[in-house]
FIVEXBA-693247 format. One record per residue (C-alpha): residue number from 1; z, x negated, y negated. Coordinates in steps of 0.05 Angstrom, whole numbers, plus 5000, padded with zeros to 4 digits. Each point is the difference from the previous one (the first is absolute). Layout:
BEGIN
NUM	Z	X	Y
...
//
This chain:
BEGIN
1	7586	1767	4262
2	4933	5021	5028
3	5006	4952	5059
4	5070	5026	5016
5	4975	5071	4995
6	4943	4985	5049
7	5048	4966	5048
8	5046	5061	4997
9	4942	5047	5013
10	4977	4958	5059
11	5069	4995	5029
12	5010	5075	4991
13	4934	5013	5035
14	5020	4954	5057
15	5068	5033	5007
16	4967	5068	4998
17	4951	4979	5054
18	5055	4974	5044
19	5040	5063	4988
20	4941	5044	5020
21	4989	4958	5062
22	5074	5006	5018
23	4997	5075	4988
24	4939	5006	5044
25	5035	4961	5055
26	5064	5042	4993
27	4959	5064	5004
28	4963	4976	5062
29	5065	4980	5032
30	5031	5068	4988
31	4939	5039	5023
32	4955	4953	5039
33	4925	5011	4989
34	4955	5015	5059
35	4973	4930	4998
36	5068	4973	5020
37	5005	5047	5060
38	5005	4981	5074
39	4945	5004	5051
40	4999	5019	5073
41	4961	4984	5062
42	4968	5065	5024
43	4986	4994	5075
44	4954	5050	5033
45	5025	4998	5071
46	4986	5074	5008
47	4940	5043	4982
48	4993	5014	4926
49	4974	5062	4964
50	4988	5014	4927
51	5062	5044	5000
52	5043	4944	5030
53	4973	4951	4949
54	5014	5045	4941
55	5071	5015	5023
56	5016	4927	5011
57	4970	4976	4934
58	5036	5055	4960
59	5065	4980	5034
60	4989	4927	4983
61	4988	5016	4927
62	5061	5045	4997
63	5043	4944	5028
64	4976	4953	4945
65	4951	4957	5039
66	4941	4968	4964
67	4958	4965	5053
68	4976	5019	5070
69	4974	4949	5050
70	4955	5039	5048
71	4998	4978	5072
72	4951	5046	5036
73	5008	4967	5069
74	4946	5022	5049
75	4971	5053	4954
76	4966	4948	4956
77	4928	5012	4976
78	4984	5061	5042
79	4966	5056	4961
80	5063	5041	5005
81	5042	4943	4972
82	4954	4985	4941
83	5005	5073	4980
84	5075	4995	5003
85	4998	4936	4959
86	4962	5037	4945
87	5054	5053	5002
88	5054	4947	4995
89	4968	4972	4937
90	4991	5068	4967
91	5073	5019	5015
92	5027	4932	4979
93	4963	5004	4934
94	5029	5069	4988
95	5070	4974	5015
96	4990	4933	4963
97	5012	4959	5063
98	4968	4932	5013
99	4963	4992	5066
100	4996	4934	5037
101	4956	5002	5062
102	5017	4955	5058
103	4943	4955	5021
104	4999	5024	5071
105	5026	5050	5049
106	5062	4959	5019
107	5014	4928	4979
108	4962	4935	4998
109	4934	5034	4981
110	4991	5032	5069
111	4939	5045	4997
112	4951	5029	5051
113	4935	4978	4966
114	5004	4925	5009
115	4945	4969	5045
116	5023	4942	5043
117	4960	4949	4960
118	5041	5018	4938
119	5067	5010	5035
120	5061	4954	4997
121	4994	4938	5044
122	5042	4947	5034
123	4985	4934	5032
124	5008	4996	5076
125	4986	4947	5052
126	4996	4984	5074
127	5003	4934	5036
128	4976	4966	5063
129	5014	4931	5029
130	4946	4955	5028
131	4996	4930	5030
132	4942	4954	4984
133	4953	4968	5006
134	4958	5059	5022
135	4951	5052	4975
136	5036	5065	4983
137	4957	5062	5006
138	5044	5061	5004
139	5027	5058	4959
140	5062	4988	4958
141	5055	5052	5006
142	4995	5049	4942
143	5057	5004	4950
144	5038	5066	4995
145	4958	5056	4968
146	5023	5060	4959
147	4957	5061	4991
148	4940	4971	5038
149	4983	4954	4941
150	4996	4925	5007
151	4962	4943	4968
152	5002	4925	5019
153	5020	4950	4947
154	5005	4931	5032
155	5007	4964	5067
156	5038	4935	5000
157	5013	4951	5056
158	5065	4960	4996
159	5005	4933	5037
160	5069	4997	5031
161	5030	4932	5014
162	5041	4989	5062
163	5064	4999	4959
164	4985	5066	4966
165	5016	5067	5033
166	4942	5045	5015
167	5037	5058	4969
168	5059	4989	4954
169	5017	5074	5000
170	5044	5032	5053
171	4964	5050	5044
172	5038	5060	4973
173	4977	4985	4930
174	4926	4992	5017
175	4980	5073	4993
176	5039	5006	4935
177	4966	4939	4971
178	4931	5020	5024
179	5005	5069	4970
180	5029	4974	4935
181	5048	5059	5002
182	5056	4959	4971
183	4979	4991	4929
184	5070	4975	4990
185	4979	4938	5039
186	4940	4988	4955
187	5037	5023	4938
188	5074	4985	5012
189	5046	5022	4946
190	5021	4963	4938
191	5018	4927	5004
192	4985	4993	5074
193	4925	5010	4987
194	4984	4943	5048
195	4962	4987	5063
196	5068	4996	5036
197	5000	5076	5007
198	4944	4995	5051
199	5047	4963	5047
200	5063	5040	4990
201	5003	5016	5074
202	4982	4931	5023
203	5023	4930	4985
204	4966	4977	4936
205	4944	4951	5015
206	5001	4935	4962
207	4939	4963	4976
208	4989	4969	5069
209	4974	5069	5022
210	4952	5004	4941
211	4925	5000	5009
212	4962	4950	4957
213	4946	5035	4959
214	4948	4955	5035
215	5020	5034	5066
216	4981	5069	4974
217	4928	5012	5018
218	4961	5059	4971
219	4959	5030	5057
220	4985	5066	4966
221	4925	4987	5003
222	5006	4990	5075
223	5022	5072	5013
224	4948	5054	5013
225	5001	5070	4972
226	5030	5028	5064
227	5060	4953	4996
228	4976	4946	5049
229	5017	4928	4984
230	4945	4949	5017
231	5029	4931	4985
232	5002	4932	5032
233	5074	4984	4997
234	5016	4926	4995
235	5052	4968	5044
236	5071	5023	4991
237	5042	5063	4998
238	4974	5054	4953
239	5027	5065	4973
240	4946	5046	4972
241	5024	5050	4947
242	4955	5060	4985
243	5016	5030	4932
244	4976	5067	4975
245	5022	5060	4961
246	5015	5072	5017
247	5033	5058	4965
248	5072	5005	4976
249	4990	5075	5004
250	4939	5045	5001
251	5015	5043	4939
252	5017	4952	4944
253	4951	4962	4955
254	4992	4925	5001
255	5048	4979	4945
256	4962	4935	4990
257	4933	5035	4987
258	4979	5032	4936
259	4944	5035	5037
260	5052	5035	5043
261	5037	5025	4940
262	4935	5023	4967
263	4985	5041	5062
264	5069	5030	4999
265	4994	5019	4927
266	4932	5033	5012
267	5029	5042	5056
268	5063	5021	4963
269	5012	4992	4925
270	4926	5005	4981
271	4994	5066	5036
272	5062	5028	4966
273	4985	4979	4928
274	4944	5053	4990
275	5047	5054	5027
276	5056	4977	4955
277	4958	5000	4937
278	5042	5002	4937
279	5064	4986	5040
280	4979	4927	5013
281	5045	4955	4959
282	5041	5058	4972
283	5031	5040	5057
284	4975	4955	5056
285	5022	4933	4971
286	5008	4951	5057
287	4978	4982	5070
288	5058	4971	5040
289	5001	4952	5058
290	5065	5003	5038
291	5034	4946	5041
292	4954	4958	5044
293	5023	5011	5071
294	4941	4983	5045
295	5020	4931	5021
296	4968	4935	4978
297	4927	4995	4983
298	4980	4928	5016
299	4925	4999	4997
300	4936	5028	4970
301	4927	4984	5012
302	4995	4955	4939
303	5068	4966	5009
304	4974	4930	5014
305	4956	5002	4938
306	5057	5026	4958
307	5046	4946	5027
308	4951	4945	4984
309	4987	5026	4930
310	5074	5004	4984
311	5028	4939	5037
312	4941	4953	4998
313	4993	4983	5073
314	4976	5028	5067
315	5055	5033	5040
316	4964	4997	5067
317	5033	4936	5027
318	5068	5031	4985
319	4990	5064	5040
320	5044	4975	5057
321	5059	5003	4953
322	4991	5076	4999
323	5007	4998	5075
324	5067	4967	4995
325	4979	4927	5008
326	5012	4939	4958
327	4937	4966	4972
328	5007	4931	4971
329	5075	5005	4991
330	5052	5053	4983
331	4996	4985	4926
332	4925	5008	4998
333	5003	5064	5040
334	5052	5028	4953
335	4954	4982	4941
336	4943	5038	5032
337	5045	5061	5012
338	5019	4997	4927
339	4927	5004	4980
340	4985	5054	5052
341	5058	5045	4978
342	4983	4992	4927
343	4928	5018	5012
344	5022	5063	5035
345	5045	5016	4940
346	4942	4988	4952
347	4955	5047	5039
348	5052	5055	5003
349	5011	4997	4925
350	4929	4989	4975
351	4957	5039	5048
352	5045	5060	5011
353	5057	5013	4952
354	4971	4968	4938
355	4930	5026	5014
356	5028	5069	5015
357	5035	5003	4933
358	4937	4976	4964
359	4956	5053	5033
360	5049	5056	4986
361	5004	4983	4926
362	4925	5004	4996
363	5007	5071	5026
364	5053	5020	4950
365	5059	4994	5048
366	5059	4954	5003
367	5025	4962	5061
368	5069	5005	5030
369	5021	4958	5060
370	5058	4984	5045
371	4959	4943	5028
372	5056	4949	4990
373	5039	5036	5054
374	4984	5001	5074
375	4955	4951	5038
376	4961	4979	4939
377	5062	4971	4968
378	5015	4963	5065
379	4933	4963	4997
380	4978	5001	4927
381	5025	4991	4929
382	5037	5065	4989
383	5009	4987	4925
384	4927	4988	4992
385	4983	5064	5038
386	5047	5041	4957
387	4972	4969	4937
388	4932	5032	5015
389	5031	5069	4991
390	5007	5040	4937
391	5066	5024	5028
392	5032	4951	5050
393	5042	5035	5053
394	5056	4978	5045
395	5041	5038	5051
396	5074	5009	5011
397	5039	5031	5055
398	5062	5044	4998
399	5052	4974	5048
400	5024	5069	5020
401	5067	5011	5032
402	5017	5055	5050
403	5029	5057	4958
404	5057	5011	5049
405	5016	4932	5031
406	4979	4956	4942
407	4962	4955	5047
408	4940	4964	4969
409	4938	5031	5030
410	4949	4949	4974
411	5006	4939	5044
412	4935	4961	4998
413	5016	4961	4938
414	5050	4944	5003
415	5036	4956	4951
416	4978	4928	5014
417	5011	4938	4960
418	5064	5031	4971
419	5073	4990	5014
420	5020	5063	5040
421	5068	4997	4965
422	4967	5003	4932
423	5025	5065	4969
424	4930	5013	4973
425	4961	4982	5062
426	4989	5074	5018
427	4953	5006	4941
428	4945	4967	5039
429	5001	5051	5056
430	4956	5054	4970
431	4945	4950	4988
432	5009	4942	5047
433	5017	4935	4967
434	4936	4968	5025
435	4953	5045	4961
436	5021	5039	4939
437	4935	5034	4983
438	5028	5031	4937
439	5014	4931	4972
440	4931	4978	5022
441	4965	5058	4966
442	5044	4994	4938
443	4987	4925	4995
444	4925	5014	5004
445	5008	5051	4944
446	5041	4954	4956
447	4958	4937	5012
448	4932	5034	4995
449	5013	5047	4942
450	5000	5066	5039
451	5034	5059	4965
452	5049	5016	5056
453	5019	4992	5073
454	5003	5061	5045
455	5023	5011	5071
456	4997	5042	5062
457	5073	5022	4995
458	5056	5018	5047
459	4961	4991	5064
460	5045	5002	5061
461	5002	5005	5075
462	5056	5042	5028
463	5034	5009	5066
464	5041	5057	5026
465	4960	5056	4968
466	5030	5001	4930
467	4941	4980	4958
468	5004	5066	4963
469	5066	4978	4970
470	4985	4958	4938
471	5026	5033	4937
472	4989	4963	4934
473	5068	4966	5000
474	4985	4967	5066
475	4937	4970	4970
476	5027	4978	4934
477	5027	4930	5014
478	4937	4980	5037
479	4956	5025	4943
480	5043	4964	4949
481	4995	4937	5041
482	4924	5005	4996
483	5004	5008	4924
484	5040	4936	4998
485	4945	4965	5038
486	4947	5021	4949
487	4978	5069	5022
488	4976	5044	4943
489	4969	5060	5036
490	5026	5037	5061
491	4951	5032	5049
492	5039	5040	5051
493	4984	4988	5073
494	4987	5053	5020
495	4977	5071	4985
496	4968	5030	5062
497	4951	5056	4985
498	5035	5068	5011
499	4959	5049	5041
500	5040	5064	4988
501	5023	5040	4940
502	5063	5022	5036
503	5017	4955	5060
504	5055	4949	4988
505	5010	4941	5008
506	4926	5005	5021
507	4961	4936	5012
508	5033	4931	4998
509	4976	4933	5024
510	5052	4988	5053
511	5040	4936	4994
512	4962	4971	4941
513	5016	5004	4926
514	5050	5038	4960
515	4977	5072	5001
516	4984	5023	4930
517	4964	5066	4996
518	5007	5071	4975
519	5036	5021	5063
520	5059	4952	4997
521	5063	5039	4983
522	5009	4967	4932
523	4929	5005	4974
524	5021	5048	4944
525	5048	4946	4976
526	4952	4941	5012
527	4980	4997	4926
528	5069	4973	4983
529	4990	4940	5046
530	4928	4990	4977
531	5022	5002	4927
532	5051	4945	5015
533	4945	4957	5030
534	4952	5017	4943
535	5052	4980	4947
536	5007	4934	5036
537	4924	4992	4998
538	5000	5013	4925
539	5048	4943	4983
540	4976	4952	5053
541	4929	5005	4974
542	5022	4988	4929
543	5011	4925	5002
544	4979	4935	5032
545	5036	4974	5061
546	5049	4943	4984
547	5001	4942	5050
548	5024	4929	4993
549	4965	4973	5062
550	4929	5000	5026
551	4999	4983	5074
552	4933	4971	5021
553	4980	5024	5068
554	4963	4936	5019
555	4927	4998	5018
556	5005	5006	5075
557	4990	5069	5031
558	5038	5039	5019
559	5063	5004	4958
560	5053	5054	4996
561	5030	5035	4941
562	5074	4997	5018
563	5055	5045	4976
564	5034	4974	4937
565	5062	4981	5040
566	4959	4960	5050
567	4957	4960	4951
568	5001	4924	5011
569	5023	4961	4963
570	5054	5052	4988
571	4988	5043	4938
572	5063	5008	4958
573	5023	5072	5006
574	5007	5001	4925
575	4926	4987	4988
576	4933	5027	5023
577	4933	4972	5022
578	4927	5015	5013
579	4956	4972	5054
580	4940	4962	4973
581	4941	4986	5046
582	4950	4944	4996
583	4949	5042	4962
584	5051	5012	4945
585	5026	4929	5001
586	4931	4969	4991
587	4967	5054	4957
588	5052	5037	4959
589	5062	4958	4989
590	5005	4960	4935
591	5058	4973	4960
592	5022	5029	4934
593	5061	4975	4962
594	5027	4967	5062
595	4993	5063	5042
596	4951	5016	5055
597	4956	5055	4972
598	4949	5050	5025
599	4945	5032	4959
600	5032	5069	5001
601	5066	4976	4970
602	5044	4983	5060
603	5040	4935	4994
604	5044	4960	5046
605	5047	4942	4988
606	4988	4964	5066
607	4946	4992	5052
608	5030	4991	5070
609	4960	4966	5055
610	5008	5020	5073
611	5058	4960	5033
612	4966	4998	5068
613	4928	4977	4988
614	4981	4927	5004
615	4925	5009	4989
616	4963	5025	4939
617	4929	5009	4975
618	4981	4949	4947
619	4978	5054	4951
620	5069	5032	5002
621	5036	4934	4990
622	4954	4982	4942
623	5019	5066	4966
624	5074	4990	5012
625	4996	4931	4968
626	4963	5029	4940
627	5053	5055	4991
628	5055	4947	5000
629	4962	4957	4950
630	4991	5062	4955
631	5075	5013	4999
632	5019	5038	5063
633	5061	4988	5043
634	4981	4998	5074
635	5051	5001	5057
636	4970	4954	5052
637	4999	5012	5075
638	4989	4945	5051
639	4952	4945	4981
640	4932	5016	5030
641	4979	4953	5056
642	4927	5019	4998
643	4950	5050	4975
644	4995	5068	5033
645	4933	5010	5035
646	4942	4956	5017
647	4958	5012	4938
648	4979	4933	4970
649	5041	4963	5051
650	5024	4944	4995
651	4991	4995	4924
652	5043	5062	4993
653	5060	4963	5029
654	4991	4943	4951
655	5000	5048	4941
656	5062	5036	5026
657	5038	4935	5007
658	4980	4977	4930
659	5022	5066	4970
660	5064	5000	5040
661	5017	4931	4974
662	4997	5028	4929
663	5044	5061	5015
664	5047	4975	5054
665	5000	4926	4981
666	4982	4939	5042
667	5069	4974	5017
668	5061	5028	5035
669	5024	5062	4962
670	5073	5021	4994
671	5021	5064	5034
672	4996	5037	4934
673	4968	4983	4936
674	4943	5012	4952
675	4939	4963	4973
676	4970	5009	4932
677	4924	5006	5000
678	4963	5016	4936
679	5036	5057	4965
680	5033	5026	5064
681	5039	4977	5060
682	5005	5003	5075
683	5069	5013	5030
684	5026	4997	5071
685	5064	5006	5039
686	5031	5054	4957
687	5020	5069	5024
688	4966	5047	4951
689	5065	5027	4971
690	5022	4927	4988
691	4934	4988	4964
692	5013	5059	4954
693	5070	4973	4984
694	4973	4930	4988
695	4949	5028	4951
696	5052	5045	4966
697	4960	5062	5018
698	5044	5062	5005
699	4994	5041	5063
700	4957	5062	4989
701	5057	5044	5026
702	5068	4982	5027
703	5043	5049	5039
704	5072	4978	4997
705	5016	5019	5072
706	4950	4962	5045
707	5013	5049	5057
708	4983	5061	4958
709	4940	5032	5032
710	4957	5008	4937
711	4926	4991	4995
712	4961	4994	4935
713	4935	4985	4964
714	4985	4981	4928
715	4941	5019	4955
716	4988	4981	4928
717	4961	5043	4950
718	4990	4970	4931
719	5071	4991	4975
720	5032	5043	5054
721	5030	4978	5066
722	5002	5051	5055
723	5044	4987	5061
724	5000	5047	5059
725	5065	4995	5041
726	5013	5032	5067
727	5066	5006	5039
728	4974	4991	5070
729	5066	5017	5033
730	5034	5064	5020
731	5062	4982	4959
732	5018	5004	4927
733	4989	4932	4967
734	5027	4976	4934
735	4975	4932	4977
736	4990	4959	4937
737	4927	4984	4992
738	4975	4944	4954
739	4929	5009	4974
740	4956	4946	4970
741	4994	5038	4935
742	5030	4984	4932
743	5011	5038	4935
744	4982	5069	5025
745	5041	5060	5021
746	4994	5029	5070
747	4987	5072	5017
748	5000	5036	5067
749	4938	5041	5019
750	5017	5045	5058
751	4937	5017	5041
752	5035	5055	5040
753	5010	5044	4938
754	4954	4967	4949
755	5058	4987	4952
756	5013	4940	4955
757	5066	4977	4972
758	5031	4937	4971
759	5040	4950	5039
760	5054	4985	4948
761	5039	4951	5044
762	4961	4935	4996
763	5013	4930	4977
764	4947	4952	4972
765	5012	4930	5024
766	4948	4950	4975
767	4934	5014	5033
768	5029	5054	5046
769	5033	5068	4996
770	5056	5023	5046
771	4999	5074	5019
772	5051	5034	5047
773	4963	5045	5050
774	5031	5053	5044
775	4953	5034	5049
776	5012	5054	5052
777	4973	4990	5071
778	4924	4988	4998
779	5000	5012	4925
780	4948	4965	4958
781	4975	4998	4929
782	4972	4960	4943
783	5039	4955	4953
784	4954	4995	4940
785	5006	4952	4941
786	4960	5009	4937
787	4976	5072	5006
788	5051	5031	4954
789	4993	5073	4980
790	5048	5049	4970
791	5028	5013	5069
792	5009	4926	5015
793	5036	4979	4936
794	5069	4969	5003
795	5056	5047	5022
796	5055	4996	4948
797	5055	5031	5042
798	5057	4952	5011
799	5006	5019	5073
800	4926	5004	5016
801	4982	4975	5069
802	4934	4980	5032
803	5014	5043	5061
804	5059	5045	4984
805	5045	5019	5056
806	5016	5073	5011
807	5059	5040	5025
808	5004	5067	5035
809	5021	5054	4951
810	4988	5060	5046
811	4982	5012	5073
812	4958	5059	5020
813	5033	5024	5064
814	4982	5057	5047
815	4979	5051	5014
816	4925	4988	4991
817	4946	5051	5011
818	4943	4966	5038
819	4931	5032	5010
820	4954	4977	5056
821	4929	5019	5014
822	4996	5047	5060
823	4928	4976	5011
824	5031	4935	5026
825	5054	5033	5041
826	5056	4999	4949
827	5044	5059	4979
828	4980	5033	4935
829	5068	4982	4972
830	5064	4968	5025
831	5067	4984	4968
832	5027	4930	5005
833	5074	4998	4987
834	4993	4924	4995
835	4941	4954	4996
836	4978	4968	5065
837	4944	4975	5044
838	4952	5055	5025
839	4997	4967	5068
840	5075	5015	5011
841	4993	5074	4986
842	5005	5050	5058
843	4939	5040	4977
844	4938	4974	5035
845	4958	5023	4942
846	5038	4951	4956
847	5011	4945	5051
848	4926	4994	5013
849	4976	5018	4931
850	4948	4958	4963
851	4976	5014	4929
852	5034	5023	4936
853	5067	5035	4994
854	5026	5025	4933
855	5074	4990	4984
856	5027	5047	4946
857	5065	5001	4962
858	5027	5030	4936
859	5053	4961	4962
860	5036	4992	4933
861	5019	4936	4966
862	5073	4984	4983
863	5009	4993	4925
864	5013	4925	5004
865	4936	4991	5040
866	4956	5044	4956
867	5010	4952	4942
868	4977	4939	5039
869	4930	4972	4992
870	4961	4977	5035
871	5016	5037	5065
872	4969	4984	5067
873	4993	5041	5062
874	5014	4953	5059
875	4977	5023	5068
876	5040	4950	5041
877	4960	4995	5065
878	4936	5040	5007
879	4951	4999	5059
880	4948	4989	4976
881	4984	5021	4928
882	5016	5057	4953
883	4968	5037	4942
884	5051	5024	4948
885	4997	5063	4958
886	5056	5019	4952
887	5001	5066	4962
888	4926	5010	5015
889	4980	4932	4975
890	4966	4950	5047
891	5035	4934	4990
892	4963	4957	5051
893	5002	4971	5070
894	5056	4956	5024
895	4971	4955	5054
896	5034	4932	4992
897	5066	4968	4981
898	5039	5011	4958
899	4994	5071	5027
900	5013	5035	4934
901	4964	5033	4942
902	5017	5010	4926
903	5016	5074	4989
904	5024	4994	4928
905	4941	5038	4971
906	5006	5060	5047
907	5074	5009	5015
908	5043	5051	4962
909	5075	5014	4998
910	4997	5063	5043
911	4956	5035	5051
912	4960	4940	5023
913	4949	5019	5055
914	4985	4939	5042
915	4944	4995	5052
916	4992	4938	5043
917	4936	5001	5042
918	5014	4952	5057
919	4944	4974	5045
920	5006	4965	5067
921	4947	4975	5049
922	4960	5028	5058
923	5033	4970	5062
924	5056	5053	5007
925	4952	5059	5002
926	4954	4962	5048
927	5060	4986	5045
928	5020	5073	4996
929	4930	5023	5016
930	4996	4954	5060
931	5056	5045	5030
932	4958	5062	4992
933	4939	5029	5036
934	4936	4980	4966
935	4987	5071	4976
936	5066	5001	4962
937	4995	4933	4966
938	4996	4999	4924
939	4967	4932	4991
940	4928	4983	5016
941	4981	4927	5005
942	4971	4945	5043
943	5070	4971	4995
944	5063	5019	5038
945	5071	4981	5019
946	5043	5015	5061
947	5062	5043	5009
948	5043	4938	5015
949	4980	4964	4936
950	5057	4993	4950
951	4999	5044	4938
952	4993	4969	4931
953	5056	5010	4949
954	4979	5054	4951
955	5024	5040	4940
956	5046	4992	4941
957	5060	4962	5025
958	5033	4989	4932
959	5048	4998	4970
960	4965	5033	4940
961	5035	4980	4936
962	4993	4999	4925
963	5009	4930	4973
964	5009	4975	4929
965	4997	4930	4972
966	5066	4965	4995
//
């Protein structure tokens, strides 16, 4: 009896603990805490004052923001700016805002205090042909120089046989090669990654054009300090290459030098910490380094020593490969390039990003970086860079459409590697299918145990002058897509500092970013959108990402992080994956209960090797073999033909072949099959969805209609499964969705309103549960299993539906009294006999109006309607959002589909007073002002439109109806 009593007490305590945790989560979802709030980039492209700072920060807090990333631009570290920074911290502490200071004035650590010796460097070269035998005593042509800084590295003489061309490059490529401006040649993208890229504008040389290593003569010691070569050239034709290094740019630190970063910290962070005082680590929490956009750093003073230490051999004889030549043979030259690129990646990670994070933590600050995006990710291990951060950050772009024509305005990203007829191919456009930096940063967070992935959010370039036209509904599908790729915190790009208390739209950064500041027309309603995003943050942070596949990136730099739809081999759309880099493969992955496991709890069913790489480093292949022997299932790529790199050559090739014999077998293999090895197996030839079927593994999620434009992501928290689903289309979609969850009831958590309710229509089928889903255009929400509360218990009504349909029970027809703000040119009040577009009205004050107009109507309910509950007010079509008040009660903001709100708690049988505060965008007033003399214009901004520009649809178009559930 005692034992049973103790068990009952323990179970009761566990249930109570789970219940309290569920209640906490439900409370946070309903009213998100500040810690779940969004952030914003705060760009100072105009002069700042303490008054401007206070107004902006107060507006940010009122809109529900939690974090501010400060970009001071060219005001950085002046006495005036440091005083303003102290004011920022004091005000942010008062308002309970978190401050993140960008590392530099712009991007890529650009600062004015970097001496040339510590600035970012690149390798350059010049060349001169000679015939021997003769004594050469003349100056060599200098390589290109940037910023007046240049240092020699090596001078090599190449013996050219009669059958080898003097110059394998075409003349028009010479300057490009000499200046190393095309880092894409040295660091071609993804699987290409080969020496071939050097010859993309010329026929590819075969090994007959290669230079034997014995014909590379080091004559560095024969050159004088003034650049004169004094050398007795033997008989033959010779090409002398003079290598040196100059600057990438004059105002950025050497990313390969810890001394350079130390200098930068002394001149910036270390001078601010005494001023910040108690705010360090509390209000000022992070230093951020944004996307790296300087171009490729390819050298540092200690590079040759670093290369020898890491790769085990002297790189000097291979320098001609960096000038576009083949030394030894093409395979050997490719091996050297592998070692060179990987050394560059190591130096980026260890001497800048990792060292930066280490030094900041010693100072009580955390490190945030977007270093896996931009040039660094094109030439280094982006996952490894992001793993150095306390808060990995990606970036996603909003593919804006023209608000009148519907034309897509963002054009620089293309869908490649996808079938253009694929109904879901458009999903890759906001990111570019070649590099999905959200998935990269999210993979780094998942694989390296970081708490969350954040992003620079909704960045966009616009054309046609309509970049002030991005209401929340236009952003929603793009933001939801980012959530489905692993985003857990939004940082708006961008809030430009506002320089006036009264001028509107005031300052915007023309053509860049979605404008998000206190002077956008819908700022007073912005909290509703921010609360939606914050509720998503709450649930997405609650669990651990669920993925069946771990895609190894390979150990050759660079690699790309492709969009989920462009991953190769093709990722089943019903499953998810992380990217795993070589660091994680060798140092973090183990096997537990037949699954690949990471120390922080992530697990995967399968490790997938790259399908395009035929070389590998022995250490990577040794670890793959060990994982299989320990019980893992590995999906093989092509059998490696050799080791990658020249380290320990040729013994490295022998080891690779021996290991390959174990994994791939020694004989002819069938097109598809598997090999048992220890406790695990290697498989090949299967499409990944076929592999799941063969292993009787249910799909994580199955959407009955394969053309339905749904995106999704899955997290697991203890015994709960949390799925976020997003309708990415502009149409209603009704689909049956099968979830890989058994024996638990589903509930719908709606992040727009913070409500939770059961989904009574479901069917358990073995290890899965089928749930009918009906979403309005761009609607999204969470299907949650295992977090049952009193509001998520089973619905006992016989006719209960997951997403009840509604019917119109009353239409609110004209007339409407509509109040405009005369300050913005509108009439104080107008009567609309019928709802319609403001731009079609005859009154210029309405046609060109921008801002808020209040629609008012008094109405009674018919008796048969008054008894119905719940009742919804449906706005029909509204441009662009509306705040609803009924009988003096604020009900909320309607900003997304379905464009309706529950009015059951405020409506009464008679004498209902309805107010609908409708907000449009700035373009119409700007177009109207462009027709007026400057002195009569109402708007003040660095932004403008023209009289001929088309007006943007605005106002409450309706029909406005009351709807009840069927």
